[in-house]
Each structure stands twice: as structure tokens, then as C-alpha cells.
TISE-134622 format. One record per atom (N, C-alpha, C): residue number from 1; x, y, z; atom name; residue in three letters. Coordinates in Angstrom, 1 decimal. Layout:
// residues N
pos	xx	yy	zz	site	code
NUM	X	Y	Z	CA	ala
...
//
This chain:
// residues 82
pos	xx	yy	zz	site	code
1	-1.9	-14.9	-2.5	N	unk
1	-0.5	-14.6	-2.3	CA	unk
1	-0.3	-13.2	-1.6	C	unk
2	0.4	-13.2	-0.5	N	unk
2	0.6	-12.0	0.2	CA	unk
2	1.8	-11.2	-0.3	C	unk
3	1.7	-9.9	-0.4	N	unk
3	2.8	-9.1	-1.0	CA	unk
3	2.8	-7.8	-0.2	C	unk
4	4.0	-7.2	0.0	N	unk
4	4.1	-5.9	0.7	CA	unk
4	3.6	-4.8	-0.3	C	unk
5	3.0	-3.8	0.2	N	unk
5	2.6	-2.6	-0.6	CA	unk
5	3.8	-2.1	-1.4	C	unk
6	5.0	-2.1	-0.8	N	unk
6	6.2	-1.6	-1.5	CA	unk
6	6.6	-2.4	-2.7	C	unk
7	6.1	-3.6	-2.8	N	unk
7	6.4	-4.5	-3.9	CA	unk
7	5.4	-4.5	-5.0	C	unk
8	4.3	-3.7	-4.9	N	unk
8	3.3	-3.6	-5.9	CA	unk
8	3.9	-3.0	-7.2	C	unk
9	3.3	-3.4	-8.3	N	unk
9	3.6	-2.8	-9.6	CA	unk
9	2.4	-2.0	-10.0	C	unk
10	2.6	-1.2	-11.1	N	unk
10	1.5	-0.3	-11.5	CA	unk
10	0.2	-1.0	-11.7	C	unk
11	-0.9	-0.5	-11.1	N	unk
11	-2.3	-1.0	-11.2	CA	unk
11	-2.5	-2.3	-10.5	C	unk
12	-1.5	-2.8	-9.7	N	unk
12	-1.8	-3.9	-8.9	CA	unk
12	-2.9	-3.5	-7.9	C	unk
13	-3.8	-4.4	-7.6	N	unk
13	-4.9	-4.2	-6.6	CA	unk
13	-4.8	-5.3	-5.6	C	unk
14	-5.2	-5.0	-4.4	N	unk
14	-5.2	-6.0	-3.3	CA	unk
14	-6.0	-5.5	-2.1	C	unk
15	-6.2	-6.5	-1.2	N	unk
15	-6.9	-6.3	0.0	CA	unk
15	-5.9	-6.3	1.2	C	unk
16	-5.9	-5.3	2.0	N	unk
16	-4.9	-5.2	3.1	CA	unk
16	-5.3	-6.3	4.1	C	unk
17	-4.3	-7.1	4.5	N	unk
17	-4.5	-8.2	5.4	CA	unk
17	-3.8	-7.9	6.8	C	unk
18	-2.6	-7.4	6.7	N	unk
18	-1.8	-7.2	8.0	CA	unk
18	-1.1	-5.8	7.9	C	unk
19	-1.2	-5.1	9.0	N	unk
19	-0.5	-3.8	9.2	CA	unk
19	0.5	-4.0	10.3	C	unk
20	1.8	-4.0	10.0	N	unk
20	2.8	-4.2	11.0	CA	unk
20	3.2	-2.9	11.6	C	unk
21	4.3	-2.9	12.3	N	unk
21	4.8	-1.6	12.9	CA	unk
21	4.2	-1.5	14.3	C	unk
22	4.8	-0.5	15.0	N	unk
22	4.4	-0.2	16.4	CA	unk
22	4.2	1.3	16.7	C	unk
23	3.5	1.5	17.7	N	unk
23	3.4	2.9	18.2	CA	unk
23	2.8	3.9	17.2	C	unk
24	3.5	5.0	17.1	N	unk
24	3.0	6.1	16.3	CA	unk
24	2.8	5.8	14.8	C	unk
25	3.8	5.0	14.3	N	unk
25	3.7	4.7	12.8	CA	unk
25	2.5	3.9	12.5	C	unk
26	2.2	2.8	13.3	N	unk
26	1.0	2.0	13.2	CA	unk
26	-0.3	2.9	13.3	C	unk
27	-0.3	3.7	14.3	N	unk
27	-1.5	4.6	14.6	CA	unk
27	-1.7	5.5	13.4	C	unk
28	-0.6	6.1	12.9	N	unk
28	-0.7	7.0	11.7	CA	unk
28	-1.3	6.3	10.5	C	unk
29	-0.8	5.0	10.2	N	unk
29	-1.3	4.3	9.1	CA	unk
29	-2.8	4.0	9.3	C	unk
30	-3.3	3.6	10.5	N	unk
30	-4.7	3.4	10.8	CA	unk
30	-5.5	4.7	10.6	C	unk
31	-4.9	5.8	11.1	N	unk
31	-5.6	7.1	10.9	CA	unk
31	-5.8	7.5	9.5	C	unk
32	-4.9	7.1	8.6	N	unk
32	-5.0	7.4	7.2	CA	unk
32	-5.9	6.4	6.4	C	unk
33	-6.5	5.4	7.1	N	unk
33	-7.4	4.5	6.5	CA	unk
33	-6.7	3.2	6.0	C	unk
34	-5.5	3.0	6.4	N	unk
34	-4.7	1.8	6.0	CA	unk
34	-5.1	0.7	7.1	C	unk
35	-6.2	0.0	6.9	N	unk
35	-6.7	-1.0	7.8	CA	unk
35	-7.0	-2.3	7.1	C	unk
36	-6.9	-3.4	7.9	N	unk
36	-7.2	-4.7	7.3	CA	unk
36	-8.6	-4.7	6.6	C	unk
37	-8.7	-5.2	5.4	N	unk
37	-10.0	-5.3	4.7	CA	unk
37	-10.2	-4.2	3.7	C	unk
38	-9.4	-3.2	3.7	N	unk
38	-9.5	-2.1	2.7	CA	unk
38	-8.9	-2.5	1.4	C	unk
39	-9.5	-2.1	0.3	N	unk
39	-9.0	-2.3	-1.0	CA	unk
39	-8.0	-1.2	-1.3	C	unk
40	-6.9	-1.6	-2.0	N	unk
40	-5.8	-0.6	-2.3	CA	unk
40	-5.3	-0.9	-3.7	C	unk
41	-4.9	0.1	-4.5	N	unk
41	-4.3	0.0	-5.8	CA	unk
41	-3.2	1.0	-6.0	C	unk
42	-2.1	0.5	-6.5	N	unk
42	-0.9	1.4	-6.8	CA	unk
42	-1.2	2.2	-8.0	C	unk
43	-1.1	3.5	-7.9	N	unk
43	-1.3	4.4	-9.0	CA	unk
43	-0.1	4.9	-9.6	C	unk
44	0.9	5.3	-8.8	N	unk
44	2.1	6.0	-9.3	CA	unk
44	3.3	5.6	-8.4	C	unk
45	4.5	5.6	-9.0	N	unk
45	5.7	5.5	-8.3	CA	unk
45	6.6	6.6	-8.7	C	unk
46	7.4	7.2	-7.7	N	unk
46	8.3	8.2	-8.1	CA	unk
46	9.5	7.5	-8.9	C	unk
47	10.3	8.3	-9.6	N	unk
47	11.3	7.7	-10.4	CA	unk
47	12.3	6.8	-9.7	C	unk
48	12.6	7.1	-8.4	N	unk
48	13.5	6.3	-7.7	CA	unk
48	12.8	5.3	-6.8	C	unk
49	11.5	5.2	-6.9	N	unk
49	10.7	4.3	-6.2	CA	unk
49	10.2	4.7	-4.8	C	unk
50	10.4	6.0	-4.5	N	unk
50	10.0	6.5	-3.2	CA	unk
50	9.6	8.0	-3.3	C	unk
51	8.4	8.4	-3.1	N	unk
51	7.3	7.7	-2.5	CA	unk
51	6.4	7.0	-3.5	C	unk
52	5.3	6.3	-3.0	N	unk
52	4.4	5.6	-3.8	CA	unk
52	3.0	6.2	-3.6	C	unk
53	2.2	6.2	-4.6	N	unk
53	0.8	6.8	-4.5	CA	unk
53	-0.2	5.7	-4.7	C	unk
54	-1.1	5.5	-3.8	N	unk
54	-2.1	4.5	-3.8	CA	unk
54	-3.5	5.1	-3.9	C	unk
55	-4.5	4.4	-4.4	N	unk
55	-5.9	4.7	-4.3	CA	unk
55	-6.4	3.8	-3.2	C	unk
56	-7.0	4.4	-2.2	N	unk
56	-7.5	3.7	-1.0	CA	unk
56	-8.7	4.4	-0.5	C	unk
57	-9.8	3.7	-0.4	N	unk
57	-11.1	4.2	0.2	CA	unk
57	-11.5	5.5	-0.6	C	unk
58	-11.3	5.5	-1.9	N	unk
58	-11.8	6.6	-2.8	CA	unk
58	-10.9	7.9	-2.8	C	unk
59	-9.7	7.8	-2.2	N	unk
59	-8.8	9.0	-2.3	CA	unk
59	-7.4	8.5	-2.6	C	unk
60	-6.6	9.4	-2.9	N	unk
60	-5.2	9.1	-3.2	CA	unk
60	-4.3	9.3	-2.0	C	unk
61	-3.5	8.3	-1.6	N	unk
61	-2.7	8.4	-0.5	CA	unk
61	-1.2	8.1	-0.9	C	unk
62	-0.3	9.0	-0.4	N	unk
62	1.1	8.8	-0.7	CA	unk
62	1.8	8.3	0.5	C	unk
63	2.6	7.3	0.3	N	unk
63	3.3	6.7	1.4	CA	unk
63	4.8	6.6	1.1	C	unk
64	5.6	6.7	2.0	N	unk
64	7.1	6.4	1.9	CA	unk
64	7.2	4.9	1.7	C	unk
65	8.3	4.5	1.1	N	unk
65	8.6	3.1	0.9	CA	unk
65	8.7	2.3	2.3	C	unk
66	9.3	3.0	3.3	N	unk
66	9.4	2.4	4.6	CA	unk
66	8.0	2.1	5.2	C	unk
67	7.1	3.0	5.0	N	unk
67	5.7	2.8	5.5	CA	unk
67	5.0	1.7	4.7	C	unk
68	5.2	1.7	3.4	N	unk
68	4.6	0.7	2.6	CA	unk
68	5.1	-0.7	2.9	C	unk
69	6.3	-0.8	3.4	N	unk
69	6.9	-2.1	3.8	CA	unk
69	6.2	-2.8	4.9	C	unk
70	5.5	-2.0	5.7	N	unk
70	4.8	-2.5	6.9	CA	unk
70	3.4	-3.0	6.6	C	unk
71	2.9	-2.9	5.4	N	unk
71	1.6	-3.3	5.0	CA	unk
71	1.6	-4.5	4.1	C	unk
72	1.0	-5.6	4.5	N	unk
72	0.9	-6.8	3.7	CA	unk
72	-0.5	-6.9	3.1	C	unk
73	-0.6	-7.3	1.8	N	unk
73	-1.9	-7.4	1.1	CA	unk
73	-2.0	-8.7	0.4	C	unk
74	-3.2	-9.1	0.2	N	unk
74	-3.5	-10.2	-0.7	CA	unk
74	-3.8	-9.6	-2.1	C	unk
75	-3.0	-10.0	-3.1	N	unk
75	-3.2	-9.4	-4.4	CA	unk
75	-4.4	-10.0	-5.1	C	unk
76	-5.3	-9.1	-5.6	N	unk
76	-6.5	-9.6	-6.3	CA	unk
76	-6.4	-9.4	-7.8	C	unk
77	-5.6	-8.4	-8.2	N	unk
77	-5.4	-8.2	-9.6	CA	unk
77	-4.0	-7.7	-9.9	C	unk
78	-3.3	-8.4	-10.8	N	unk
78	-2.0	-8.0	-11.2	CA	unk
78	-2.0	-6.9	-12.2	C	unk
79	-1.1	-5.9	-12.1	N	unk
79	-1.0	-4.8	-13.0	CA	unk
79	0.2	-5.1	-13.9	C	unk
80	0.8	-4.0	-14.4	N	unk
80	1.9	-4.0	-15.3	CA	unk
80	3.2	-3.9	-14.6	C	unk
81	4.2	-4.6	-15.0	N	unk
81	5.6	-4.5	-14.5	CA	unk
81	6.3	-3.5	-15.3	C	unk
82	6.8	-2.4	-14.7	N	unk
82	7.6	-1.4	-15.5	CA	unk
82	8.9	-1.3	-15.0	C	unk
//
């Protein structure tokens, strides 16, 4: 099942499949390691849902919700819904 990173719940894990967007935004995501095939897990959400903190390639990465909307993942492990 494909799901946007912005729709992940706590401790959801997945494999990045598609990175949408164009130009600078797409390049920035790639530079931060958000590339197809990478494993990602949602660690924290801000109280209003923006920004989101993920574990990716052994480090913590914080993305705005608009950026997380551009990344589609195949969910490998469901976390908790809060």
C-alpha cells in the first residue's frame, strides 16, 4: 500500500518509492537522502502536525508537511495512531 510521508502515524516504517516535485524542492529532498529505496520511519509530529521528524539513513530528518506530501512510500510496518 502506498502512502504519503505526511500521512504516516507514529512508528510507521516504509520504503520510499516515488519522490514528486520539481526543480529545487526535488533536488533538496534528494540532497537530504530522500531517494527511492531508502527506509524511513516517523519518529515525532509537532502538536499541529507540522513539521514531522523522520529517521532516514541513520539520522533524524525534519520535513515540513508540504515536503512530506511529495514523497510516496510503501508501508512495511504500521505504528500507533495517536
